[in-house]
N, CA, C and O of each residue as an XYZ file, in Angstrom:
212
protein
N      -6.765    -17.629    -27.790
C      -5.813    -18.881    -27.624
C      -4.739    -17.362    -27.505
O      -3.532    -17.589    -27.593
N      -4.991    -16.497    -27.393
C      -4.233    -15.514    -26.832
C      -4.365    -15.193    -25.358
O      -3.411    -14.928    -24.627
N      -5.736    -15.246    -24.962
C      -6.303    -15.660    -23.266
C      -5.994    -16.669    -23.155
O      -6.589    -16.849    -22.093
N      -5.387    -17.879    -23.399
C      -4.699    -18.849    -22.714
C      -3.421    -17.876    -21.609
O      -3.107    -18.182    -20.459
N      -3.079    -17.103    -22.141
C      -1.244    -16.369    -22.111
C      -1.810    -15.486    -20.608
O      -1.094    -15.185    -19.653
N      -3.108    -15.239    -20.745
C      -3.592    -14.728    -19.398
C      -3.954    -15.693    -18.518
O      -3.476    -15.696    -17.384
N      -4.779    -16.562    -18.900
C      -5.271    -17.375    -17.434
C      -4.394    -18.892    -17.196
O      -4.817    -19.963    -16.760
N      -2.965    -18.495    -17.684
C      -2.817    -19.774    -17.194
C      -1.338    -18.786    -16.569
O      -0.316    -19.288    -17.037
N      -1.182    -18.176    -16.117
C      -0.478    -17.232    -15.353
C      -1.316    -16.820    -14.042
O      -1.018    -16.882    -12.849
N      -2.480    -16.376    -14.705
C      -3.686    -15.598    -13.633
C      -4.155    -16.763    -12.332
O      -4.112    -16.604    -11.112
N      -4.684    -18.170    -13.292
C      -4.271    -19.560    -12.514
C      -3.463    -20.056    -11.232
O      -4.017    -20.298    -10.160
N      -1.926    -20.197    -11.483
C      -1.076    -20.113    -10.920
C      -0.696    -19.165     -9.968
O       0.001    -19.377     -8.975
N      -1.201    -18.088    -10.333
C      -1.066    -16.986     -9.259
C      -2.080    -17.167     -7.654
O      -1.699    -16.812     -6.538
N      -3.583    -17.896     -8.042
C      -4.483    -18.295     -7.271
C      -4.399    -19.247     -7.006
O      -5.275    -19.729     -6.289
N      -3.406    -19.960     -7.396
C      -3.278    -21.021     -6.556
C      -2.221    -21.269     -5.645
O      -2.119    -22.127     -4.768
N      -1.351    -20.248     -6.057
C      -0.065    -19.428     -5.136
C      -0.634    -19.083     -3.835
O      -0.063    -19.387     -2.788
N      -2.077    -18.267     -3.890
C      -2.717    -17.540     -2.937
C      -3.254    -19.059     -2.123
O      -2.629    -19.431     -1.130
N      -4.370    -19.820     -2.607
C      -5.078    -20.542     -1.643
C      -3.975    -21.525     -1.120
O      -4.458    -22.365     -0.360
N      -2.734    -21.640     -1.303
C      -1.662    -22.866     -0.883
C      -1.565    -22.067      0.425
O      -2.034    -22.422      1.506
N      -0.660    -20.557      0.085
C      -0.871    -19.837      1.149
C      -1.682    -19.201      2.576
O      -1.239    -18.493      3.480
N      -2.806    -19.676      2.391
C      -4.045    -19.370      3.160
C      -4.269    -20.358      3.703
O      -4.554    -20.500      4.892
N      -4.106    -21.597      2.444
C      -4.201    -23.201      3.689
C      -3.360    -23.269      4.632
O      -3.645    -23.745      5.731
N      -2.145    -22.772      4.306
C      -0.521    -23.123      5.728
C      -0.692    -22.590      6.485
O      -0.641    -23.042      7.629
N      -1.145    -20.655      6.031
C      -1.690    -19.869      7.306
C      -2.412    -20.206      8.224
O      -2.207    -20.167      9.437
N      -3.506    -20.634      7.497
C      -4.324    -20.955      8.864
C      -3.891    -22.173      9.231
O      -4.214    -22.307     10.411
N      -3.320    -23.153      8.841
C      -2.251    -24.494     10.112
C      -2.096    -24.157     10.778
O      -2.246    -24.669     11.887
N      -1.584    -22.777     10.473
C       0.037    -22.231     11.287
C      -0.692    -21.325     12.591
O      -0.142    -21.109     13.672
N      -1.997    -20.888     12.208
C      -2.859    -19.768     13.067
C      -3.984    -21.152     14.399
O      -4.911    -20.991     15.193
N      -3.304    -22.143     14.020
C      -4.560    -23.078     14.490
C      -5.875    -23.129     14.151
O      -6.717    -23.239     15.042
N      -6.203    -23.063     12.955
C      -7.426    -23.220     12.862
C      -8.378    -24.874     12.710
O      -9.542    -25.217     12.914
N      -7.423    -25.391     12.358
C      -7.386    -26.826     12.399
C      -7.408    -27.383     13.540
O      -7.725    -28.555     13.340
N      -7.174    -27.113     15.162
C      -6.521    -27.760     15.943
C      -7.451    -28.762     16.370
O      -7.086    -29.921     16.563
N      -8.622    -28.383     16.528
C      -9.961    -29.096     17.631
C     -11.390    -28.788     16.752
O     -12.330    -28.009     16.909
N     -10.919    -30.174     15.400
C     -12.751    -29.424     14.786
C     -13.923    -30.432     15.188
O     -14.877    -30.589     14.426
N     -13.814    -31.214     16.587
C     -14.934    -32.010     16.871
C     -15.034    -30.819     17.967
O     -14.656    -29.983     17.146
N     -15.182    -30.235     18.855
C     -15.689    -29.838     19.952
C     -16.755    -28.583     19.240
O     -17.900    -28.473     19.679
N     -16.354    -27.850     18.336
C     -17.462    -27.227     18.234
C     -18.905    -27.525     17.552
O     -19.959    -26.904     17.418
N     -18.265    -29.137     17.094
C     -19.675    -29.528     16.516
C     -20.749    -30.126     18.058
O     -21.970    -30.138     18.216
N     -20.026    -30.399     18.632
C     -20.481    -30.685     19.838
C     -21.117    -30.010     20.945
O     -22.125    -30.468     21.482
N     -20.555    -28.924     21.307
C     -20.559    -27.629     21.869
C     -22.012    -27.525     21.847
O     -22.477    -27.642     22.980
N     -23.012    -27.317     20.803
C     -24.222    -26.955     20.009
C     -25.314    -27.677     20.781
O     -26.418    -27.182     21.008
N     -24.764    -29.372     21.320
C     -25.486    -30.621     21.957
C     -25.965    -30.330     23.454
O     -26.926    -30.625     24.164
N     -24.714    -29.552     23.559
C     -24.875    -29.546     25.316
C     -26.151    -28.714     25.737
O     -26.816    -28.089     24.910
N     -26.431    -28.754     27.046
C     -26.942    -27.904     27.635
C     -26.620    -26.652     28.494
O     -25.881    -26.865     29.455
N     -27.109    -25.219     28.280
C     -26.475    -24.236     28.373
C     -25.948    -24.841     30.211
O     -26.521    -25.731     30.838
N     -25.091    -24.262     30.549
C     -24.748    -24.224     32.223
C     -25.680    -23.317     33.115
O     -25.378    -22.125     33.058
N     -26.807    -23.644     33.970
C     -27.305    -22.319     34.561
C     -26.583    -20.736     35.137
O     -25.398    -20.473     34.932
N     -27.151    -20.171     35.575
C     -26.284    -18.735     35.958
C     -25.897    -18.996     37.159
O     -26.549    -19.428     38.109
N     -24.659    -18.679     37.068
C     -24.049    -18.338     38.611
C     -25.034    -17.241     39.194
O     -25.454    -16.149     38.812
N     -25.264    -18.353     40.712
C     -25.756    -16.959     41.856
C     -25.213    -16.246     42.368
O     -24.147    -16.607     42.867
N     -25.715    -14.649     42.544
C     -24.516    -14.299     43.449
C     -24.768    -13.800     44.575
O     -25.905    -13.468     44.910
N     -23.972    -13.708     45.141
C     -24.137    -13.429     46.947
C     -24.017    -12.082     47.290
O     -23.021    -11.361     47.231
N     -25.252    -11.809     47.690
C     -25.463    -10.224     48.514
C     -24.800     -9.868     49.356
O     -25.000     -8.770     49.877
């Protein structure tokens, strides 16, 4: 029963850290463009540019 007094505050602290990390990621723009990276892998690579001598 005594372990409950440790686990409940610990879980609240971990929840607070997770919520903070989520809002930090949203603020930094991590979720701005979710579609482009998935489609980028399907595109052909552009040919290398030729350099003028």
